[in-house]
C-alpha positions in Angstrom: 34.9 21.8 -7.6 31.7 23.5 -7.2 30.9 25.0 -3.7 27.6 25.0 -2.2 26.3 28.5 -0.9 26.1 29.1 2.7 22.8 30.4 4.3 24.0 33.8 4.3 25.5 33.8 0.9 21.9 32.3 -0.5 20.2 35.2 1.7 22.3 37.7 0.3 21.9 36.8 -3.1 18.2 36.7 -2.8 17.8 39.9 -1.0 20.0 41.9 -3.1 18.0 40.6 -6.0 14.8 41.7 -4.3 16.1 45.2 -3.7 17.6 45.5 -7.1 13.9 45.8 -8.3 13.4 48.8 -6.2 10.4 47.9 -4.3 10.5 50.3 -1.6 7.6 53.1 -1.1 9.4 56.3 -0.4 8.3 57.9 3.0 7.7 61.7 2.7 11.0 64.0 3.6 13.3 60.8 3.3 16.1 63.5 3.5 14.8 64.3 7.0 14.6 60.6 8.1 17.0 58.6 10.1 17.8 55.1 8.2 18.5 52.2 10.1 19.2 48.7 9.3 20.4 45.0 10.6 23.4 44.0 8.3 22.9 40.5 7.1 26.7 39.8 7.0 27.7 41.2 10.5 24.1 40.9 12.1 25.5 44.3 13.3 22.8 47.1 14.0 23.6 50.0 12.1 21.8 53.6 12.8 22.1 57.2 12.3 22.2 56.8 8.2 20.9 59.6 6.0 20.3 59.6 2.3 19.1 62.4 0.1 17.4 60.2 -2.4 16.2 56.6 -2.9 18.6 56.2 -5.6 21.7 56.5 -3.0 19.7 54.2 -0.4 19.3 51.5 -3.0 22.9 51.9 -4.1 23.8 51.4 -0.4 21.6 48.5 0.1 22.3 46.6 -2.9 26.0 47.3 -3.5 27.4 47.8 0.2 25.3 46.4 3.1 22.5 43.9 2.8 19.8 44.6 5.0 18.3 41.8 7.0 15.9 44.5 8.4 15.5 47.8 6.9 13.9 50.9 8.9 13.4 54.7 8.6 12.2 56.9 11.6 8.7 58.0 12.4 10.3 61.3 13.2 11.8 64.0 11.0 14.8 65.7 12.0 17.0 68.7 10.8 20.1 66.4 11.0 18.9 62.9 11.1 22.7 61.6 10.9 23.7 63.0 14.1 24.8 60.3 16.4 23.5 62.2 19.7 19.8 62.0 19.5 19.5 65.5 21.2 21.7 67.1 18.1 19.2 65.7 15.5 16.9 68.4 15.9 13.6 66.8 16.3 10.6 68.4 14.2 7.6 66.1 14.9 6.8 62.3 14.6 4.2 60.5 13.0 1.6 58.9 15.4 2.7 54.9 15.3 0.5 51.9 16.8 1.5 48.3 17.3 -0.6 45.5 17.5 1.2 42.0 18.3 -1.0 39.2 16.8 0.6 36.5 19.2 -1.0 38.7 22.1 -4.5 38.2 21.0 -6.5 35.3 23.0 -5.8 31.8 21.6 -2.8 33.1 19.4 0.0 33.2 21.8 1.5 29.7 21.6 5.4 29.6 21.2 7.7 26.8 20.4 11.3 26.6 22.0 13.1 24.6 19.5 16.8 23.0 20.6 18.4 22.6 17.2 21.8 21.0 18.6 19.3 18.4 20.6 16.6 17.9 17.9 14.0 18.5 20.5 11.3 21.1 21.5 11.3 22.3 25.0 8.4 22.1 27.7 6.8 25.5 28.4 8.5 26.0 31.7 12.1 25.0 30.5 14.7 27.7 29.3 17.9 25.9 28.6 18.3 23.2 26.2 19.9 20.1 27.3 23.2 20.8 25.5 23.3 24.2 27.3 22.6 26.1 24.0 19.9 28.5 23.8 16.5 27.5 22.1 15.1 29.1 18.9 11.6 30.5 19.7 9.0 30.2 17.1 5.5 31.7 17.3 2.9 29.1 15.9 0.2 31.2 14.8 -2.7 30.3 12.9 -3.9 32.0 9.5 -7.2 32.9 11.5 -5.2 34.9 14.0 -3.6 37.2 11.2 -7.0 37.8 10.1 -8.3 38.7 13.7 -4.8 40.9 14.0 -6.0 42.7 10.6 -9.4 43.1 12.0 -8.1 45.0 15.4 -5.9 47.1 13.1 -8.9 48.0 10.9 -11.0 49.0 14.2 -8.2 51.0 15.5 -8.2 52.9 12.2 -11.9 53.6 12.4 -11.6 55.0 16.2 -8.5 57.3 14.7 -10.6 58.5 12.0 -14.1 58.8 13.3 -13.2 59.7 17.2 -10.2 61.9 16.5 -10.6 63.1 13.1 -7.3 62.0 11.5 -7.3 61.7 7.6 -4.2 60.2 6.8 -4.4 56.9 8.7 -2.9 53.6 7.1 -2.4 50.1 8.1 0.5 47.9 7.4 1.4 44.3 8.1 4.9 44.2 10.0 6.1 41.2 7.7 6.5 38.8 10.6 3.5 38.6 13.3 2.0 42.1 13.7 0.3 45.1 12.3 1.3 48.7 12.5 -1.0 51.9 12.1 0.4 54.8 11.2 -1.1 58.4 11.3 0.6 61.1 9.2 -1.6 64.0 9.8 0.2 67.2 10.1 -1.9 67.7 13.5 -0.3 64.5 14.9 3.5 65.3 14.2 3.9 67.6 17.2 1.9 65.7 19.7 3.8 65.1 23.1 4.6 61.8 24.6 1.8 62.4 27.1 -0.7 63.1 24.6 0.2 60.1 22.7 -0.2 57.9 25.7 -3.6 59.3 26.4 -4.4 58.3 22.8 -3.3 55.2 23.5 -5.1 54.8 26.5 -8.4 55.7 24.7 -8.4 53.2 22.2 -7.2 50.3 24.6 -9.7 51.6 27.3 -6.8 51.7 29.9 -7.6 53.9 32.7 -11.2 54.4 31.6 -13.6 55.5 34.4 -16.5 53.0 33.4 -18.7 54.1 35.9 -18.4 57.7 35.2 -18.6 57.5 31.2 -21.6 54.9 31.6 -23.4 55.5 34.8 -26.0 53.0 35.3 -29.6 53.8 36.4 -29.6 51.6 39.9 -33.2 52.3 40.5 -33.9 49.1 38.6 -32.9 45.5 38.9 -31.5 45.6 35.5 -28.9 48.6 35.9 -29.8 50.2 32.8 -27.2 52.3 31.0 -29.0 55.3 28.9 -27.8 56.8 25.6 -29.3 59.7 23.9 -29.6 59.9 19.8 -26.5 62.4 19.7 -23.7 60.7 21.3 -20.1 61.0 20.6 -16.8 59.2 21.2 -16.6 56.0 22.8 -20.3 56.3 24.0 -21.6 56.7 20.2 -19.6 53.5 19.6 -21.0 51.5 22.1 -24.3 52.4 21.5 -23.9 51.6 18.0 -22.6 48.2 18.6 -25.5 47.5 21.0 -28.0 48.3 18.5 -26.0 45.9 16.0 -26.3 43.1 18.8 -29.8 43.9 19.4 -29.0 44.9 23.0 -30.2 48.4 22.9 -34.1 49.1 23.9 -35.5 52.5 22.6 -37.1 54.4 25.3 -39.6 57.4 24.8 -39.1 59.8 27.4 -42.2 61.7 28.3 -42.9 65.0 30.4 -42.8 64.0 34.1 -40.7 61.1 33.5 -37.8 60.9 36.0 -34.8 60.9 33.7 -32.0 58.6 33.9 -28.4 59.6 34.6 -26.9 62.1 32.3 -30.2 62.9 30.5 -32.7 65.4 31.3 -34.0 66.1 27.9 -37.4 64.8 26.5 -37.4 62.5 23.6 -35.8 59.4 22.4 -33.4 57.2 24.6 -31.8 53.9 24.2 -31.2 51.9 27.2 -28.8 48.8 27.3 -28.4 46.5 30.3 -25.5 47.0 32.2 -24.4 43.4 32.4 -23.4 43.5 28.6 -21.3 46.8 28.9 -18.1 45.0 29.7 -18.5 42.5 26.9 -19.3 45.3 24.4 -16.5 47.4 25.5 -14.0 44.2 25.0 -15.1 44.2 21.4 -14.6 47.8 21.0 -11.6 48.2 22.5 -8.0 47.7 20.8 -5.0 46.5 22.8 -2.0 48.3 21.5 1.7 48.5 22.9 1.6 52.1 24.6 5.3 52.2 24.9 5.5 52.1 21.0 3.0 55.0 20.7 4.8 57.0 23.4 8.0 56.8 21.4 8.5 59.9 19.3 11.9 58.5 17.9 10.5 55.1 16.8 12.0 53.5 13.8 9.7 51.8 11.5 9.9 49.2 8.5 9.9 50.7 5.0 6.8 49.6 3.1 7.9 47.1 0.4 10.9 46.1 2.4 11.6 42.4 4.1 11.1 41.5 7.2 14.2 39.4 8.0 12.3 37.4 10.5 10.0 35.6 8.3 11.1 36.8 4.9 7.7 38.3 4.1 7.0 42.0 2.8 5.9 44.9 4.8 2.8 45.7 3.0 0.0 48.3 3.3 -3.6 46.7 3.8 -6.4 49.0 2.2 -9.6 49.2 4.0 -11.9 45.9 3.9 -8.8 44.1 2.2 -8.5 40.4 3.0 -5.4 38.9 4.5 -3.4 36.6 2.3 -0.1 35.2 2.9 0.6 34.7 -0.9 0.3 38.4 -1.6 2.8 38.9 0.9 5.5 36.4 -0.7 8.7 38.1 -1.8 10.1 35.6 -4.2 9.0 32.6 -6.7 10.7 29.4 -7.5 11.9 26.4 -5.4 14.6 25.8 -3.0 15.9 22.5 -1.4 16.7 22.7 2.4 18.2 20.3 4.7 16.1 20.6 8.0 17.9 20.6 11.2 15.0 19.3 13.3 12.6 16.5 13.3 8.9 17.9 13.4 5.6 16.7 12.0 3.1 19.4 11.0 5.3 22.3 11.7 3.4 25.5 11.0 4.7 27.8 8.4 2.6 30.5 7.2 -0.7 28.6 5.5 0.9 25.3 5.6 2.0 22.3 7.7 5.5 20.8 7.1 7.0 17.4 7.8 10.6 18.0 8.7 13.2 15.1 9.3 16.5 16.3 10.3 19.1 15.9 7.6 16.5 14.6 4.8 16.4 17.3 2.2 13.0 18.8 1.3 12.1 20.9 -1.8 9.7 23.7 -1.0 8.4 27.0 -2.6 11.0 29.7 -2.0 9.1 31.5 1.0 8.8 28.6 3.0 12.2 27.5 2.6 13.6 31.0 3.2 11.6 31.0 6.6 13.2 27.9 7.6 16.6 29.3 6.8 16.1 32.8 8.6 14.7 30.7 11.6 17.9 28.5 11.6 15.9 25.5 11.2 17.3 24.2 8.0 20.2 24.9 5.8 20.3 25.9 2.3 21.2 23.1 -0.4 20.2 24.5 -4.0 17.6 26.2 -5.7 15.4 26.3 -8.8 14.7 29.6 -10.4 14.2 31.9 -7.4 12.9 35.2 -8.5 11.9 38.4 -6.6 8.2 39.0 -6.7 7.9 42.8 -7.0 
């Protein structure tokens, strides 16, 4: 008699098919990186692995341990497989920033689903009626992902223009965030304190606004003045103020009492101080400072699968629009049996109508998402193939 595959058996099959196509982008100095993964079968976190070549890494993840998540260290080490961090021999780390889409205004809706009880908990309820732990699902509209990509692109611009970094790349994490990676040689040996300062700068944390943008209190408007050759955040504020039509050109003639910071004659620009906070909120990028400070941080392989959603980890080039279909890892159709009743359940760019126990045929990416979230069981599939 035919025995239906379990959820894990199905996921193992499609993940191994995907990785057998060798979709991963090899990081520089692979042999000096720590490799880590979450094993699909045991759900154990396996660290301190090291591989001299991608061929050996593929052999491990296709034939031995199927990765639900697959990582490599942002750091390079003398001995990446040493289990004691102090024995690895740290040689430097790339500079990493993390932007969570669900931390953006209006993008933080989360559902707590009780599968056993077939119910959704209220905002302040922690336990399911049956006593089981709820499944937490972020409900993120597509527009929020576009906003997140915009924030990541803004951060890349700051890092390139204000800090002079050259090798700056933006990646979608495969779930609900974006990573910005700086791989310049000059970034590798930055201390934790230096990384924290950079995180503060891009997010405007601990910024002394009154000192950086002193206002002329002699007038009721309280203007902030800018010269033609500003640098850093002052240059960025002036540029945006000009684009928004909030900056007025002022010609400083001889004998004119100079505004704060400016004693030279020539052309100045003034911006009403009341608009400064709004301009700064548009320019600052909220990042996870702890991530940026961490010189032993693990990052996801480009081309790998994020086991929280089943999407690819992918680089986004400058001005490239966000599209879910470009992140799908499989084609074909899958039949699932939902474990909850939910009308209009958001999955990527679609809203699904789920009915507990009523089989539903979906495109593979949507079905795999529900299976990974443990909101549906696998039943069967038709022609599931990796998209590599």
